[in-house]
Every structure is written in structure tokens, then in C-alpha cells.
N, CA, C and O atoms as CSV, one atom per row, in Angstrom:
chain,resi,resn,atom,element,x,y,z
A,1,UNK,N,N,8.124,61.972,78.539
A,1,UNK,CA,C,7.720,62.185,79.907
A,1,UNK,C,C,8.277,63.532,80.374
A,1,UNK,O,O,9.449,63.839,80.157
A,2,UNK,N,N,7.435,64.317,81.008
A,2,UNK,CA,C,7.854,65.610,81.537
A,2,UNK,C,C,8.144,65.457,83.028
A,2,UNK,O,O,7.438,64.753,83.750
A,3,UNK,N,N,9.195,66.132,83.464
A,3,UNK,CA,C,9.569,66.117,84.880
A,3,UNK,C,C,9.541,67.526,85.434
A,3,UNK,O,O,9.894,68.486,84.749
A,4,UNK,N,N,9.119,67.639,86.672
A,4,UNK,CA,C,9.236,68.899,87.395
A,4,UNK,C,C,10.729,69.198,87.519
A,4,UNK,O,O,11.529,68.275,87.673
A,5,UNK,N,N,11.113,70.462,87.455
A,5,UNK,CA,C,12.530,70.831,87.494
A,5,UNK,C,C,13.218,70.309,88.751
A,5,UNK,O,O,14.379,69.906,88.689
A,6,UNK,N,N,12.537,70.306,89.872
A,6,UNK,CA,C,13.119,69.812,91.121
A,6,UNK,C,C,13.451,68.324,91.014
A,6,UNK,O,O,14.505,67.889,91.478
A,7,UNK,N,N,12.566,67.550,90.409
A,7,UNK,CA,C,12.813,66.111,90.225
A,7,UNK,C,C,13.956,65.884,89.239
A,7,UNK,O,O,14.810,65.026,89.460
A,8,UNK,N,N,13.969,66.647,88.161
A,8,UNK,CA,C,15.036,66.548,87.170
A,8,UNK,C,C,16.390,66.829,87.820
A,8,UNK,O,O,17.356,66.100,87.593
A,9,UNK,N,N,16.455,67.880,88.623
A,9,UNK,CA,C,17.708,68.229,89.298
A,9,UNK,C,C,18.126,67.146,90.281
A,9,UNK,O,O,19.314,66.845,90.398
A,10,UNK,N,N,17.166,66.555,90.993
A,10,UNK,CA,C,17.484,65.501,91.957
A,10,UNK,C,C,18.063,64.265,91.264
A,10,UNK,O,O,18.989,63.636,91.776
A,11,UNK,N,N,17.517,63.927,90.111
A,11,UNK,CA,C,18.019,62.770,89.352
A,11,UNK,C,C,19.465,63.021,88.926
A,11,UNK,O,O,20.318,62.147,89.083
A,12,UNK,N,N,19.742,64.200,88.393
A,12,UNK,CA,C,21.094,64.501,87.922
A,12,UNK,C,C,22.072,64.734,89.068
A,12,UNK,O,O,23.280,64.588,88.879
A,13,UNK,N,N,21.582,65.091,90.242
A,13,UNK,CA,C,22.449,65.220,91.409
A,13,UNK,C,C,22.887,63.844,91.907
A,13,UNK,O,O,23.969,63.704,92.477
A,14,UNK,N,N,22.062,62.847,91.697
A,14,UNK,CA,C,22.341,61.493,92.197
A,14,UNK,C,C,23.078,60.621,91.180
A,14,UNK,O,O,23.919,59.807,91.562
A,15,UNK,N,N,22.776,60.780,89.905
A,15,UNK,CA,C,23.303,59.877,88.882
A,15,UNK,C,C,24.040,60.628,87.782
A,15,UNK,O,O,23.709,61.770,87.463
A,16,UNK,N,N,25.044,59.970,87.206
A,16,UNK,CA,C,25.745,60.538,86.055
A,16,UNK,C,C,24.890,60.330,84.804
A,16,UNK,O,O,23.986,59.494,84.791
A,17,UNK,N,N,25.187,61.099,83.757
A,17,UNK,CA,C,24.477,60.939,82.480
A,17,UNK,C,C,24.614,59.508,81.968
A,17,UNK,O,O,23.649,58.923,81.475
A,18,UNK,N,N,25.812,58.950,82.085
A,18,UNK,CA,C,26.058,57.586,81.599
A,18,UNK,C,C,25.226,56.571,82.371
A,18,UNK,O,O,24.676,55.642,81.780
A,19,UNK,N,N,25.131,56.738,83.680
A,19,UNK,CA,C,24.356,55.806,84.490
A,19,UNK,C,C,22.862,55.893,84.154
A,19,UNK,O,O,22.171,54.875,84.101
A,20,UNK,N,N,22.380,57.101,83.932
A,20,UNK,CA,C,20.980,57.274,83.550
A,20,UNK,C,C,20.715,56.560,82.226
A,20,UNK,O,O,19.734,55.827,82.099
A,21,UNK,N,N,21.574,56.771,81.254
A,21,UNK,CA,C,21.396,56.152,79.938
A,21,UNK,C,C,21.524,54.632,80.001
A,21,UNK,O,O,20.789,53.913,79.324
A,22,UNK,N,N,22.457,54.148,80.816
A,22,UNK,CA,C,22.759,52.717,80.864
A,22,UNK,C,C,21.694,51.911,81.597
A,22,UNK,O,O,21.294,50.848,81.122
A,23,UNK,N,N,21.223,52.401,82.759
A,23,UNK,CA,C,20.340,51.545,83.548
A,23,UNK,C,C,19.105,52.221,84.133
A,23,UNK,O,O,18.312,51.578,84.821
A,24,UNK,N,N,18.938,53.509,83.864
A,24,UNK,CA,C,17.826,54.224,84.481
A,24,UNK,C,C,17.011,55.016,83.459
A,24,UNK,O,O,16.578,56.136,83.733
A,25,UNK,N,N,16.812,54.441,82.309
A,25,UNK,CA,C,16.168,55.163,81.215
A,25,UNK,C,C,14.641,55.170,81.300
A,25,UNK,O,O,13.988,55.835,80.496
A,26,UNK,N,N,14.064,54.447,82.254
A,26,UNK,CA,C,12.604,54.436,82.370
A,26,UNK,C,C,12.179,54.986,83.727
A,26,UNK,O,O,12.954,54.941,84.683
A,27,UNK,N,N,10.962,55.504,83.821
A,27,UNK,CA,C,10.461,55.982,85.113
A,27,UNK,C,C,10.473,54.877,86.178
A,27,UNK,O,O,10.758,55.138,87.346
A,28,UNK,N,N,10.164,53.652,85.769
A,28,UNK,CA,C,10.145,52.529,86.710
A,28,UNK,C,C,11.530,52.259,87.292
A,28,UNK,O,O,11.666,51.983,88.484
A,29,UNK,N,N,12.554,52.339,86.447
A,29,UNK,CA,C,13.920,52.111,86.918
A,29,UNK,C,C,14.346,53.209,87.893
A,29,UNK,O,O,15.003,52.922,88.893
A,30,UNK,N,N,13.984,54.443,87.616
A,30,UNK,CA,C,14.307,55.547,88.526
A,30,UNK,C,C,13.589,55.372,89.859
A,30,UNK,O,O,14.192,55.579,90.912
A,31,UNK,N,N,12.329,55.000,89.831
A,31,UNK,CA,C,11.548,54.828,91.051
A,31,UNK,C,C,12.037,53.652,91.886
A,31,UNK,O,O,11.779,53.603,93.089
A,32,UNK,N,N,12.734,52.710,91.274
A,32,UNK,CA,C,13.241,51.543,92.000
A,32,UNK,C,C,14.460,51.891,92.861
A,32,UNK,O,O,14.804,51.138,93.772
A,33,UNK,N,N,15.112,53.017,92.584
A,33,UNK,CA,C,16.258,53.440,93.394
A,33,UNK,C,C,15.744,53.889,94.762
A,33,UNK,O,O,14.868,54.750,94.844
A,34,UNK,N,N,16.284,53.312,95.830
A,34,UNK,CA,C,15.781,53.562,97.186
A,34,UNK,C,C,15.855,55.040,97.592
A,34,UNK,O,O,14.887,55.585,98.121
A,35,UNK,N,N,16.985,55.679,97.348
A,35,UNK,CA,C,17.134,57.089,97.726
A,35,UNK,C,C,16.193,57.977,96.914
A,35,UNK,O,O,15.562,58.884,97.457
A,36,UNK,N,N,16.105,57.716,95.639
A,36,UNK,CA,C,15.218,58.512,94.787
A,36,UNK,C,C,13.756,58.253,95.140
A,36,UNK,O,O,12.944,59.176,95.085
A,37,UNK,N,N,13.404,57.030,95.498
A,37,UNK,CA,C,12.037,56.713,95.912
A,37,UNK,C,C,11.651,57.502,97.163
A,37,UNK,O,O,10.519,57.972,97.272
A,38,UNK,N,N,12.581,57.651,98.104
A,38,UNK,CA,C,12.309,58.456,99.305
A,38,UNK,C,C,12.087,59.920,98.924
A,38,UNK,O,O,11.199,60.579,99.463
A,39,UNK,N,N,12.901,60.423,97.991
A,39,UNK,CA,C,12.738,61.800,97.523
A,39,UNK,C,C,11.375,61.974,96.859
A,39,UNK,O,O,10.678,62.953,97.125
A,40,UNK,N,N,10.995,61.043,96.007
A,40,UNK,CA,C,9.710,61.121,95.311
A,40,UNK,C,C,8.562,61.147,96.320
A,40,UNK,O,O,7.634,61.944,96.179
A,41,UNK,N,N,8.617,60.288,97.328
A,41,UNK,CA,C,7.581,60.263,98.360
A,41,UNK,C,C,7.513,61.605,99.087
A,41,UNK,O,O,6.425,62.093,99.393
A,42,UNK,N,N,8.671,62.199,99.362
A,42,UNK,CA,C,8.737,63.486,100.049
A,42,UNK,C,C,8.170,64.603,99.171
A,42,UNK,O,O,7.363,65.410,99.632
A,43,UNK,N,N,8.591,64.644,97.920
A,43,UNK,CA,C,8.194,65.750,97.043
A,43,UNK,C,C,6.714,65.661,96.643
A,43,UNK,O,O,6.096,66.679,96.331
A,44,UNK,N,N,6.155,64.471,96.651
A,44,UNK,CA,C,4.728,64.316,96.325
A,44,UNK,C,C,3.832,65.065,97.312
A,44,UNK,O,O,2.706,65.432,96.977
A,45,UNK,N,N,4.328,65.286,98.512
A,45,UNK,CA,C,3.555,65.967,99.552
A,45,UNK,C,C,3.625,67.495,99.416
A,45,UNK,O,O,2.951,68.213,100.154
A,46,UNK,N,N,4.423,67.983,98.492
A,46,UNK,CA,C,4.610,69.424,98.308
A,46,UNK,C,C,3.669,69.958,97.237
A,46,UNK,O,O,3.218,69.206,96.373
A,47,UNK,N,N,3.370,71.263,97.292
A,47,UNK,CA,C,2.531,71.860,96.235
A,47,UNK,C,C,3.233,71.809,94.879
A,47,UNK,O,O,4.458,71.707,94.818
A,48,UNK,N,N,2.471,71.877,93.808
A,48,UNK,CA,C,3.025,71.787,92.448
A,48,UNK,C,C,4.068,72.860,92.158
A,48,UNK,O,O,4.977,72.629,91.360
A,49,UNK,N,N,3.959,74.017,92.783
A,49,UNK,CA,C,4.907,75.101,92.510
A,49,UNK,C,C,6.070,75.135,93.507
A,49,UNK,O,O,6.796,76.127,93.571
A,50,UNK,N,N,6.255,74.071,94.278
A,50,UNK,CA,C,7.320,74.009,95.273
A,50,UNK,C,C,8.689,73.926,94.596
A,50,UNK,O,O,8.872,73.189,93.627
A,51,UNK,N,N,9.634,74.685,95.116
A,51,UNK,CA,C,11.025,74.636,94.638
A,51,UNK,C,C,11.948,74.679,95.843
A,51,UNK,O,O,11.646,75.330,96.843
A,52,UNK,N,N,13.058,73.995,95.748
A,52,UNK,CA,C,14.052,73.984,96.814
A,52,UNK,C,C,15.414,73.727,96.183
A,52,UNK,O,O,15.493,73.146,95.100
A,53,UNK,N,N,16.487,74.152,96.846
A,53,UNK,CA,C,17.821,73.861,96.312
A,53,UNK,C,C,18.078,72.357,96.302
A,53,UNK,O,O,17.592,71.635,97.173
A,54,UNK,N,N,18.829,71.895,95.333
A,54,UNK,CA,C,19.167,70.476,95.219
A,54,UNK,C,C,20.641,70.288,95.531
A,54,UNK,O,O,21.502,70.953,94.955
A,55,UNK,N,N,20.918,69.380,96.444
A,55,UNK,CA,C,22.307,69.071,96.807
A,55,UNK,C,C,22.758,67.830,96.071
A,55,UNK,O,O,21.961,66.939,95.779
A,56,UNK,N,N,24.047,67.783,95.773
A,56,UNK,CA,C,24.599,66.599,95.125
A,56,UNK,C,C,24.622,65.441,96.106
A,56,UNK,O,O,24.822,65.638,97.304
A,57,UNK,N,N,24.422,64.256,95.609
A,57,UNK,CA,C,24.461,63.049,96.417
A,57,UNK,C,C,25.867,62.827,96.946
A,57,UNK,O,O,26.839,63.193,96.286
A,58,UNK,N,N,25.991,62.233,98.132
A,58,UNK,CA,C,27.304,61.952,98.727
A,58,UNK,C,C,28.186,61.151,97.774
A,58,UNK,O,O,29.385,61.410,97.669
A,59,UNK,N,N,27.602,60.187,97.086
A,59,UNK,CA,C,28.372,59.345,96.186
A,59,UNK,C,C,28.824,60.040,94.916
A,59,UNK,O,O,29.713,59.539,94.227
A,60,UNK,N,N,28.237,61.176,94.590
A,60,UNK,CA,C,28.572,61.859,93.344
A,60,UNK,C,C,29.355,63.134,93.569
A,60,UNK,O,O,29.767,63.775,92.602
A,61,UNK,N,N,29.573,63.520,94.808
A,61,UNK,CA,C,30.262,64.772,95.100
A,61,UNK,C,C,31.704,64.731,94.620
A,61,UNK,O,O,32.429,63.758,94.832
A,62,UNK,N,N,32.087,65.796,93.981
A,62,UNK,CA,C,33.458,65.958,93.532
A,62,UNK,C,C,34.036,67.178,94.199
A,62,UNK,O,O,33.508,67.635,95.213
A,63,UNK,N,N,35.111,67.720,93.656
A,63,UNK,CA,C,35.683,68.926,94.244
A,63,UNK,C,C,34.684,70.068,94.193
A,63,UNK,O,O,33.917,70.191,93.237
A,64,UNK,N,N,34.695,70.906,95.228
A,64,UNK,CA,C,33.793,72.053,95.264
A,64,UNK,C,C,34.169,73.031,94.173
A,64,UNK,O,O,35.344,73.234,93.868
A,65,UNK,N,N,33.153,73.627,93.595
A,65,UNK,CA,C,33.375,74.648,92.572
A,65,UNK,C,C,33.202,75.992,93.217
A,65,UNK,O,O,32.368,76.158,94.107
A,66,UNK,N,N,33.965,76.933,92.788
A,66,UNK,CA,C,33.851,78.268,93.342
A,66,UNK,C,C,34.935,79.148,92.776
A,66,UNK,O,O,35.472,78.872,91.703
A,67,UNK,N,N,35.254,80.192,93.482
A,67,UNK,CA,C,36.291,81.121,93.027
A,67,UNK,C,C,37.598,80.365,92.856
A,67,UNK,O,O,38.021,79.611,93.732
A,68,UNK,N,N,38.220,80.582,91.718
A,68,UNK,CA,C,39.524,79.985,91.458
A,68,UNK,C,C,39.483,78.523,91.081
A,68,UNK,O,O,40.531,77.916,90.865
A,69,UNK,N,N,38.285,77.933,90.997
A,69,UNK,CA,C,38.190,76.515,90.670
A,69,UNK,C,C,37.872,76.314,89.214
A,69,UNK,O,O,37.754,75.176,88.759
């Protein structure tokens, strides 16, 4: 299955690699996640070449990266 880069980034912003492998390995499982389902509904309304920055999910945020980090 091919994913648009924006969708791929949104999935990895919300879930860890382990969580994806453990319980979200199918498109149906990803679509069942409420937050991701809202994102999918939103992005479906955008043109195919649409791109936007992806923010990390509140539950997955760690220390900020930047200078000296």
C-alpha cells in the first residue's frame, strides 16, 4: 500500500514504530483510530499535491529537539 507523504508523517507523529507493528499494521486498523480518522477526513478534502507541516501528537511529544539537544 502506498501512502501520501503527509499521511505517512501523520501516522508516525501519532504512533511509535512498535505500536504500528503491534496493532496498526492494516489500513483498517489505522482508520479505526479516532484522531487519525479525523485527519483522514480532513486531508481527503485537499488536492493531491497538498503538503503541510506535521506536528507530533500530544501523547507522543518528548523533549524538544534543537540547538544543544
